[in-house]
N, C-alpha and C positions, 0 to 999 in steps of 0.2 A: 273424695279426698279433700281435706281442708286446704286453703290456699297456702298456708305455711308449709305443709307437708309436700305439696306439689313443688313449691319453690326449693325446698331442701332436696327433693328428688332430682330436679333439673340441675341444681348446683352440683350435686354428687355425680350425676351423669356427665356433665361438662368436665368436671375434675378428672374422672376416670378416662374419658376420651383424650383429654390433654396429656395426662401421664402416659397413656399408651402411645400417643403420637411422639412424645419426647423420647421414650424408650426405643421405639422403632427407628427414629432418626439417628439416635446414638449408635445403634447396632448396624445401621446401614452406612455409616461413615467409613470410608476406606482407612485402613491403617496408615499411620504416618510413615512415610518412607524414611528409613534410617540413612544417614549420610555416611559416606566412606570416612575412615579415620586414617591418618598417617601416624605410624608409630616409629619412633627412633630407637633402634636396638641399643640396649645397655649391656655392659660386660656380663657374661654368664647367661644371657637370655637364650631360651630355646623356642623353637616354633610351637611346640606343645604348650609351654607355659604361657606364651603370648595368646594362643588360641583359647586357652582356658580362661585367661584374664578377661578377654573380650567376648567370651561365650560364643566363639565362632569356630566352625569346623576347620580343622587343620588343612584339609585338602582344598577348601575354598580359598583360604589365605594363600596357599602355595600356588594355586592356579592364577589368582589375581596378580601375583608377583613373578609369574613365569619360572617358578621353582619346580623342576621336574624330579629331583631326587633330594635326599637329605642335604641340606646346605649348611655350611658353617656360617653362623651369623656373626658379623663383626660389629663392634660398637660404632655408633653413628650411622649405620646403614639404615635406610628407611624402608618400611614395609607399608603397603596399603592394606587396610583391614576393611573389606567391603561391608557396607551396612546391611546387605541382604543375604549374608552368609547364613546357612543353617546353624543351629546351635551346636556347641562343642559336644562331641560324642554322638551326634545324630548319625544314623546310617548313611553311608556314602552311596550316591547314585552315580550313573554315568556322568563324569564331569562335563561341564559345558565345552563344546568344541570336539569332544571325542564321541564319534558315532561309529557303530560297527560298520566296517566296509564289507563288500561282498566277500564271503569266505570266512569272515570273523564270526565269532559266536559270543553269547553272553552267558554268564553263570550268576545265579542269585544265591548268595551265601545263606546257608541254613544254620540253625542254632548249633553251637559248639564246633563249627567248621573254622578252619584257619587257612590262610593262603597256601601255606606249605603243603597241607594235605590235598587241597584242590589241585595244586600244581603237580604233585606226584601222581594223583589219579588221572590227570589229563596228559601227563608226560610233557609238561610245559615248564620252562624256567620260572620259578617263583619271583625272582628279581625282575624278569621281563614283564610279568603281570603287574608288579608294583610300578615299574617305570611307565608302561603303556597307559596305565590308569591314573598316573600322576599322584600316586598314594605315597605320602611321606612317612606315615606311621602305620605299619601293618596292624598294630595293636588297637588302632582306633576303629577297625572294621567291625561291624555288627551283623547279626542276622538281618537279611533284607538288603544288604549291600549288593549292588549289581556290578559285576566285573566284566570288562570286555577282554576277550582273549583273541589276539590277532593271529591270522592264519599261518604266518611264517614265523611264529615264536620259536625260539630255540628250545631244545628238549630239557626236561627236568635235570637239575644238577649243574647246568651251565651258569656260572656266576663270574663276572657280570654277563648280561645277554650278549650274544654275538654281535648284534647291532643295536644301537640305541634308537628307539623309535621316537621320532619327533613329529607329532601330528601337524605341526605348523609348516612342514616342508613338503 
């Protein structure tokens, strides 16, 4: 091989190795952590609209602000929008802090299932399922959502639940 061809070959090899090193370094960088945001409620705001605007799961925002049920939002109220929330509309998993206790069980929602039908099938209050799992909007649930059903849940048809479950007590 002539000297110029060898030099070109070496230069090309160095370039390829350099590009590969840069690409692997970029892909190995951890994702930048998103910071929490404080949002001041405006007249007419709903939790669903706020979650959609910030592309954050409704239940994540509700959990971060200790909202256990649908809450009337008042102007000038402040909500924390966690930077690490799953995206809006993502399947809901067992919320942080809610773990099945002995005697509780979990249900993974299947395509075309709704909480009301699951509640009826299990003879458990649908409202109790929503409260226990800190779910604000039952329509946000998707296939793959894991629900925790507590052992002493009231029977189907009891609204509101006989006792409000508060996992923090």
